[in-house]
Backbone as JSON Lines, residues from 0, in Angstrom:
{"i":0,"aa":"M","n":[-10.79,18.66,7.63],"ca":[-9.58,18.13,7.14],"c":[-9.88,16.81,5.81]}
{"i":1,"aa":"R","n":[-9.2,17.02,4.73],"ca":[-9.58,16.34,3.57],"c":[-8.53,14.67,3.88]}
{"i":2,"aa":"S","n":[-9.11,13.53,3.85],"ca":[-8.92,12.31,3.81],"c":[-8.6,11.0,2.73]}
{"i":3,"aa":"I","n":[-7.59,10.48,2.68],"ca":[-8.24,9.59,1.6],"c":[-7.39,8.18,2.49]}
{"i":4,"aa":"T","n":[-7.37,7.27,1.47],"ca":[-7.46,6.34,1.48],"c":[-6.18,5.32,1.21]}
{"i":5,"aa":"V","n":[-5.1,4.88,1.71],"ca":[-3.96,4.52,1.12],"c":[-4.0,2.66,1.66]}
{"i":6,"aa":"M","n":[-2.91,2.44,1.14],"ca":[-3.12,0.54,1.93],"c":[-1.6,0.38,2.45]}
{"i":7,"aa":"I","n":[-1.42,-0.76,2.7],"ca":[-0.58,-0.61,3.94],"c":[-0.18,-2.24,3.96]}
{"i":8,"aa":"V","n":[0.94,-2.56,3.5],"ca":[1.48,-3.59,3.67],"c":[2.69,-4.21,5.0]}
{"i":9,"aa":"E","n":[2.8,-5.2,5.56],"ca":[3.2,-4.74,5.9],"c":[3.69,-7.12,6.13]}
{"i":10,"aa":"P","n":[5.67,-7.54,6.67],"ca":[5.49,-8.6,6.78],"c":[4.53,-9.29,7.01]}
{"i":11,"aa":"K","n":[4.27,-10.16,6.24],"ca":[3.95,-11.75,6.63],"c":[2.6,-11.05,6.98]}
{"i":12,"aa":"K","n":[1.5,-10.27,6.48],"ca":[0.09,-9.76,7.03],"c":[-0.38,-9.93,5.29]}
{"i":13,"aa":"A","n":[-1.71,-9.76,5.35],"ca":[-2.99,-9.32,4.75],"c":[-2.66,-7.7,4.6]}
{"i":14,"aa":"P","n":[-2.26,-7.3,2.9],"ca":[-3.08,-5.77,2.96],"c":[-3.91,-5.81,3.52]}
{"i":15,"aa":"Y","n":[-3.58,-4.05,3.96],"ca":[-5.19,-3.68,4.25],"c":[-5.14,-2.79,4.31]}
{"i":16,"aa":"T","n":[-6.18,-1.58,3.77],"ca":[-6.39,0.34,3.31],"c":[-6.52,0.71,4.52]}
{"i":17,"aa":"K","n":[-6.57,1.84,5.32],"ca":[-6.66,2.46,6.26],"c":[-6.67,4.44,5.34]}
{"i":18,"aa":"T","n":[-7.56,5.19,6.32],"ca":[-8.07,5.98,6.18],"c":[-6.95,7.56,6.8]}
{"i":19,"aa":"I","n":[-6.85,8.44,6.27],"ca":[-5.13,9.49,6.78],"c":[-5.51,10.38,6.34]}
{"i":20,"aa":"E","n":[-5.42,11.61,7.26],"ca":[-6.02,12.64,6.77],"c":[-4.76,13.07,6.15]}
{"i":21,"aa":"V","n":[-5.23,14.19,4.97],"ca":[-3.56,14.6,4.23],"c":[-2.82,15.29,4.93]}
{"i":22,"aa":"E","n":[-3.04,16.03,5.9],"ca":[-2.29,17.1,6.89],"c":[-1.5,16.91,7.59]}
{"i":23,"aa":"R","n":[-1.31,14.83,7.43],"ca":[-1.01,14.46,8.55],"c":[-0.19,12.97,8.02]}
{"i":24,"aa":"L","n":[-0.24,13.34,6.39],"ca":[0.22,11.97,5.78],"c":[1.76,12.23,5.54]}
{"i":25,"aa":"G","n":[2.67,13.31,6.23],"ca":[3.9,12.15,6.71],"c":[4.91,12.27,7.56]}
{"i":26,"aa":"E","n":[3.81,12.16,8.62],"ca":[3.56,11.41,10.04],"c":[3.52,10.22,9.61]}
{"i":27,"aa":"E","n":[2.3,9.82,9.59],"ca":[2.25,8.65,9.42],"c":[2.59,7.81,8.58]}
{"i":28,"aa":"L","n":[3.4,8.37,7.54],"ca":[4.26,7.73,6.31],"c":[5.15,7.73,7.54]}
{"i":29,"aa":"S","n":[6.13,8.21,8.83],"ca":[7.4,8.46,8.85],"c":[7.54,7.4,9.94]}
{"i":30,"aa":"N","n":[6.09,7.73,10.94],"ca":[5.49,6.27,11.44],"c":[5.61,5.64,11.33]}
{"i":31,"aa":"L","n":[4.68,4.38,10.04],"ca":[4.5,3.54,9.68],"c":[6.25,2.78,9.32]}
{"i":32,"aa":"V","n":[6.39,3.56,8.26],"ca":[7.7,2.66,7.47],"c":[9.93,2.98,9.18]}
{"i":33,"aa":"G","n":[8.87,3.59,10.05],"ca":[9.87,3.34,10.73],"c":[11.32,4.15,11.37]}
{"i":34,"aa":"G","n":[11.12,5.86,9.83],"ca":[12.76,6.73,9.83],"c":[11.11,7.58,8.77]}
{"i":35,"aa":"T","n":[12.97,7.79,7.64],"ca":[12.5,8.3,6.58],"c":[12.51,7.47,5.09]}
{"i":36,"aa":"A","n":[11.38,7.88,4.96],"ca":[10.31,6.92,3.49],"c":[11.39,7.68,2.22]}
{"i":37,"aa":"E","n":[11.58,6.46,1.48],"ca":[11.55,6.14,-0.29],"c":[10.85,5.59,-0.56]}
{"i":38,"aa":"S","n":[10.7,6.82,-2.46],"ca":[9.41,5.61,-2.9],"c":[9.84,5.44,-3.67]}
{"i":39,"aa":"F","n":[8.81,4.21,-4.95],"ca":[9.6,3.43,-5.76],"c":[8.74,3.15,-6.89]}
{"i":40,"aa":"P","n":[8.19,2.41,-7.48],"ca":[6.25,2.1,-8.75],"c":[6.71,1.13,-7.72]}
{"i":41,"aa":"V","n":[4.73,0.62,-7.87],"ca":[4.56,-0.47,-7.9],"c":[3.78,-0.96,-9.06]}
{"i":42,"aa":"G","n":[3.98,-0.94,-10.2],"ca":[3.61,-0.7,-11.5],"c":[1.87,-1.08,-12.03]}
{"i":43,"aa":"V","n":[1.34,-0.01,-10.95],"ca":[-0.01,0.19,-10.87],"c":[0.44,1.82,-11.7]}
{"i":44,"aa":"K","n":[-0.5,2.52,-11.97],"ca":[-0.75,3.76,-12.81],"c":[-1.03,4.76,-12.18]}
{"i":45,"aa":"G","n":[-0.27,5.74,-10.98],"ca":[-0.96,6.68,-10.71],"c":[-0.91,6.31,-9.29]}
{"i":46,"aa":"V","n":[-0.14,5.33,-8.49],"ca":[-0.18,4.81,-7.48],"c":[2.13,4.31,-6.9]}
{"i":47,"aa":"Y","n":[2.43,4.96,-5.93],"ca":[3.73,4.57,-5.74],"c":[3.76,4.32,-4.04]}
{"i":48,"aa":"G","n":[4.62,3.34,-4.08],"ca":[5.16,2.61,-2.83],"c":[5.79,3.74,-1.65]}
{"i":49,"aa":"Y","n":[5.98,3.69,-0.24],"ca":[6.59,4.16,0.32],"c":[7.71,3.07,1.19]}
{"i":50,"aa":"C","n":[9.11,3.05,1.32],"ca":[8.86,1.77,2.78],"c":[10.74,3.21,3.16]}
{"i":51,"aa":"N","n":[11.05,2.51,4.11],"ca":[12.18,2.97,4.9],"c":[13.28,3.35,4.52]}
{"i":52,"aa":"D","n":[13.82,4.13,3.37],"ca":[15.34,4.21,2.74],"c":[16.33,3.26,3.38]}
{"i":53,"aa":"E","n":[16.14,2.62,4.52],"ca":[17.51,2.98,5.09],"c":[17.27,0.83,5.26]}
{"i":54,"aa":"G","n":[15.56,0.77,5.44],"ca":[15.39,-1.01,5.94],"c":[16.42,-2.31,5.84]}
{"i":55,"aa":"K","n":[16.6,-2.04,4.11],"ca":[17.69,-3.02,4.81],"c":[18.71,-2.91,5.92]}
{"i":56,"aa":"I","n":[19.77,-1.89,5.28],"ca":[20.36,-1.51,6.81],"c":[20.33,-1.78,7.57]}
{"i":57,"aa":"K","n":[19.06,-1.67,8.51],"ca":[18.99,-1.71,9.62],"c":[17.86,-2.97,9.61]}
{"i":58,"aa":"G","n":[18.11,-4.02,8.54],"ca":[17.78,-5.49,9.57],"c":[16.35,-5.4,9.26]}
{"i":59,"aa":"F","n":[15.72,-4.74,8.51],"ca":[13.47,-5.06,9.26],"c":[13.65,-5.61,8.33]}
{"i":60,"aa":"P","n":[12.48,-5.96,8.97],"ca":[12.46,-7.4,7.71],"c":[12.13,-8.03,6.29]}
{"i":61,"aa":"V","n":[12.01,-8.87,6.02],"ca":[11.76,-9.08,4.03],"c":[10.28,-9.04,4.33]}
{"i":62,"aa":"N","n":[9.79,-8.23,3.27],"ca":[8.5,-7.36,3.05],"c":[8.02,-7.84,2.22]}
{"i":63,"aa":"R","n":[7.55,-7.45,1.22],"ca":[7.46,-8.72,-0.45],"c":[8.91,-8.11,-1.44]}
{"i":64,"aa":"Q","n":[8.32,-8.18,-2.94],"ca":[8.96,-8.35,-4.08],"c":[8.34,-7.58,-4.43]}
{"i":65,"aa":"V","n":[9.27,-6.57,-5.18],"ca":[8.26,-5.61,-5.96],"c":[8.42,-5.3,-7.69]}
{"i":66,"aa":"Y","n":[7.17,-5.11,-8.34],"ca":[7.43,-5.81,-9.99],"c":[8.83,-5.25,-10.32]}
{"i":67,"aa":"Y","n":[9.7,-4.78,-10.11],"ca":[10.83,-4.99,-11.63],"c":[12.16,-5.32,-10.36]}
{"i":68,"aa":"G","n":[12.24,-5.55,-8.8],"ca":[12.37,-7.38,-8.21],"c":[13.44,-6.85,-6.98]}
{"i":69,"aa":"D","n":[12.95,-5.61,-6.76],"ca":[13.62,-5.1,-5.42],"c":[13.42,-5.87,-4.95]}
{"i":70,"aa":"I","n":[13.46,-6.33,-3.37],"ca":[12.91,-7.13,-2.41],"c":[13.14,-5.82,-1.22]}
{"i":71,"aa":"I","n":[12.14,-4.95,-1.22],"ca":[11.7,-4.12,0.77],"c":[11.52,-4.85,1.99]}
{"i":72,"aa":"H","n":[11.89,-4.32,2.6],"ca":[12.33,-4.88,3.39],"c":[11.1,-3.78,5.4]}
{"i":73,"aa":"G","n":[10.65,-3.98,6.08],"ca":[10.08,-3.18,6.69],"c":[8.45,-3.48,6.25]}
{"i":74,"aa":"N","n":[7.69,-1.53,6.21],"ca":[6.3,-1.69,6.25],"c":[6.44,-1.0,5.26]}
{"i":75,"aa":"M","n":[4.72,-1.54,4.26],"ca":[5.35,-0.52,2.83],"c":[3.57,0.5,2.81]}
{"i":76,"aa":"M","n":[3.99,1.74,2.49],"ca":[2.33,2.36,2.65],"c":[2.82,2.45,0.99]}
{"i":77,"aa":"L","n":[1.1,2.45,0.17],"ca":[1.23,2.44,-1.3],"c":[0.39,3.35,-1.76]}
{"i":78,"aa":"I","n":[0.96,4.71,-1.94],"ca":[-0.44,5.97,-1.74],"c":[-0.74,6.76,-3.27]}
{"i":79,"aa":"A","n":[-1.89,6.65,-3.69],"ca":[-2.66,6.91,-4.98],"c":[-2.09,8.8,-5.18]}
{"i":80,"aa":"F","n":[-1.94,9.05,-6.48],"ca":[-1.72,10.66,-7.23],"c":[-2.04,11.03,-8.3]}
{"i":81,"aa":"D","n":[-2.77,12.44,-7.4],"ca":[-3.48,12.64,-10.14],"c":[-2.79,12.56,-10.61]}
{"i":82,"aa":"E","n":[-3.18,14.32,-11.14],"ca":[-2.47,14.05,-12.04],"c":[-1.45,16.01,-12.03]}
{"i":83,"aa":"E","n":[-1.47,15.9,-10.53],"ca":[-0.87,17.56,-10.49],"c":[0.23,16.58,-9.09]}
{"i":84,"aa":"D","n":[0.23,15.71,-8.99],"ca":[0.52,15.16,-7.8],"c":[0.56,14.85,-6.25]}
{"i":85,"aa":"E","n":[-0.78,15.46,-5.89],"ca":[-1.11,15.94,-4.74],"c":[-2.37,14.35,-3.97]}
{"i":86,"aa":"P","n":[-1.62,13.85,-3.46],"ca":[-2.4,12.41,-2.77],"c":[-3.53,12.08,-2.71]}
{"i":87,"aa":"I","n":[-4.2,10.65,-3.15],"ca":[-5.66,11.11,-3.85],"c":[-5.66,9.76,-2.57]}
{"i":88,"aa":"S","n":[-7.16,8.95,-2.75],"ca":[-8.2,7.83,-2.53],"c":[-7.91,7.17,-3.98]}
{"i":89,"aa":"L","n":[-6.83,5.52,-3.48],"ca":[-6.77,4.56,-3.97],"c":[-8.23,4.42,-4.25]}
{"i":90,"aa":"N","n":[-9.04,4.58,-6.42],"ca":[-10.16,3.46,-5.59],"c":[-9.6,1.74,-5.55]}
{"i":91,"aa":"C","n":[-11.24,1.63,-6.22],"ca":[-11.69,0.56,-5.58],"c":[-10.56,-0.94,-6.82]}
{"i":92,"aa":"F","n":[-9.96,-1.02,-7.84],"ca":[-9.78,-1.45,-9.0],"c":[-8.02,-1.23,-8.81]}
{"i":93,"aa":"Q","n":[-7.54,0.49,-8.54],"ca":[-5.79,0.48,-7.93],"c":[-5.88,0.03,-6.22]}
{"i":94,"aa":"S","n":[-6.69,-0.65,-5.66],"ca":[-6.88,-1.08,-4.22],"c":[-6.86,-3.09,-4.3]}
{"i":95,"aa":"M","n":[-8.02,-3.82,-5.38],"ca":[-7.8,-4.53,-5.36],"c":[-6.17,-5.3,-6.37]}
{"i":96,"aa":"E","n":[-6.25,-3.97,-7.63],"ca":[-4.84,-4.45,-8.55],"c":[-3.41,-4.91,-7.04]}
{"i":97,"aa":"L","n":[-2.94,-4.35,-6.21],"ca":[-2.19,-4.12,-5.19],"c":[-2.77,-5.2,-4.2]}
{"i":98,"aa":"M","n":[-4.48,-5.52,-3.48],"ca":[-4.26,-6.94,-2.5],"c":[-3.45,-7.6,-4.09]}
{"i":99,"aa":"R","n":[-4.64,-7.76,-4.88],"ca":[-3.19,-9.14,-5.78],"c":[-1.64,-9.18,-5.54]}
{"i":100,"aa":"R","n":[-1.6,-8.06,-5.97],"ca":[0.51,-8.17,-6.18],"c":[0.8,-8.59,-5.13]}
{"i":101,"aa":"F","n":[0.2,-8.46,-3.91],"ca":[0.98,-8.3,-2.94],"c":[0.5,-9.51,-1.42]}
{"i":102,"aa":"T","n":[-0.22,-9.82,-1.77],"ca":[-1.07,-10.75,-0.81],"c":[-0.37,-12.0,-1.37]}
{"i":103,"aa":"D","n":[0.08,-12.81,0.09],"ca":[-0.04,-13.81,0.1],"c":[-0.21,-15.16,-0.83]}
{"i":104,"aa":"T","n":[0.33,-16.16,-1.11],"ca":[-0.86,-16.26,-1.92],"c":[-1.98,-17.48,-1.64]}
{"i":105,"aa":"D","n":[-1.63,-17.79,0.6],"ca":[-2.36,-18.38,1.04],"c":[-3.59,-16.77,2.37]}
{"i":106,"aa":"I","n":[-3.92,-15.87,1.22],"ca":[-4.64,-15.42,1.92],"c":[-6.38,-16.42,1.88]}
{"i":107,"aa":"S","n":[-6.99,-15.62,2.03],"ca":[-8.18,-16.8,2.11],"c":[-9.04,-15.86,1.45]}
{"i":108,"aa":"E","n":[-9.67,-16.7,0.23],"ca":[-10.79,-16.41,-0.59],"c":[-11.99,-15.2,0.16]}
{"i":109,"aa":"A","n":[-12.13,-15.03,1.44],"ca":[-13.2,-13.83,2.35],"c":[-12.66,-12.26,1.92]}
{"i":110,"aa":"I","n":[-11.07,-12.65,2.12],"ca":[-10.85,-11.05,2.28],"c":[-10.91,-10.82,0.25]}
{"i":111,"aa":"Y","n":[-10.25,-11.86,-0.6],"ca":[-10.27,-11.04,-1.93],"c":[-12.26,-10.4,-2.0]}
{"i":112,"aa":"R","n":[-12.87,-11.66,-1.52],"ca":[-14.61,-11.26,-1.42],"c":[-14.64,-9.56,-1.67]}
{"i":113,"aa":"E","n":[-14.22,-9.62,0.15],"ca":[-14.97,-8.3,0.19],"c":[-13.99,-7.06,-0.8]}
{"i":114,"aa":"Y","n":[-13.76,-7.51,-0.92],"ca":[-12.02,-6.21,-1.97],"c":[-13.97,-6.16,-2.94]}
{"i":115,"aa":"L","n":[-14.42,-7.05,-4.02],"ca":[-14.87,-7.24,-4.79],"c":[-15.8,-6.14,-4.63]}
{"i":116,"aa":"K","n":[-16.58,-7.18,-3.65],"ca":[-18.67,-6.59,-3.16],"c":[-18.12,-5.16,-3.07]}
{"i":117,"aa":"E","n":[-17.19,-4.25,-1.74],"ca":[-16.65,-2.88,-1.69],"c":[-16.62,-2.33,-3.38]}
{"i":118,"aa":"C","n":[-16.39,-2.8,-4.07],"ca":[-16.24,-2.27,-5.69],"c":[-17.16,-2.65,-6.17]}
{"i":119,"aa":"G","n":[-18.54,-3.25,-5.83],"ca":[-20.01,-3.14,-5.98],"c":[-19.54,-4.49,-7.7]}
{"i":120,"aa":"I","n":[-18.35,-4.99,-7.92],"ca":[-18.71,-6.17,-8.69],"c":[-19.51,-8.08,-7.81]}
{"i":121,"aa":"I","n":[-19.37,-8.11,-6.97],"ca":[-19.95,-9.59,-6.74],"c":[-20.65,-8.57,-5.76]}
{"i":122,"aa":"I","n":[-22.67,-8.39,-5.47],"ca":[-22.65,-8.54,-4.69],"c":[-24.13,-9.56,-4.64]}
{"i":123,"aa":"E","n":[-24.09,-9.4,-3.0],"ca":[-25.12,-10.84,-2.96],"c":[-25.93,-10.71,-1.5]}
């Protein structure tokens, strides 16, 4: 089975990556967002966010503001896609940019440095 790396963004938590089997992506997505998912642009080429399509109506907790100004309620999953719209793993640079965009300002410098090390930008 083919696996991909996605990013999970939960309210009041630092974003983190998770490996998911592509064949189970729909089920994992539905479980994470708590129902039917809708997509939205996140401002990173080839990456889309997914959240519960009724998160605001159902009173899910406020999560983050996305680049076009909307406020997402509830959990988000951020997934990269190739030119044929097939889901693929986030690359290091997409992960770093998404982490930067969706991380609260009080996040630990150590978490950011860990991403940089994973991408080979910082070698210690």
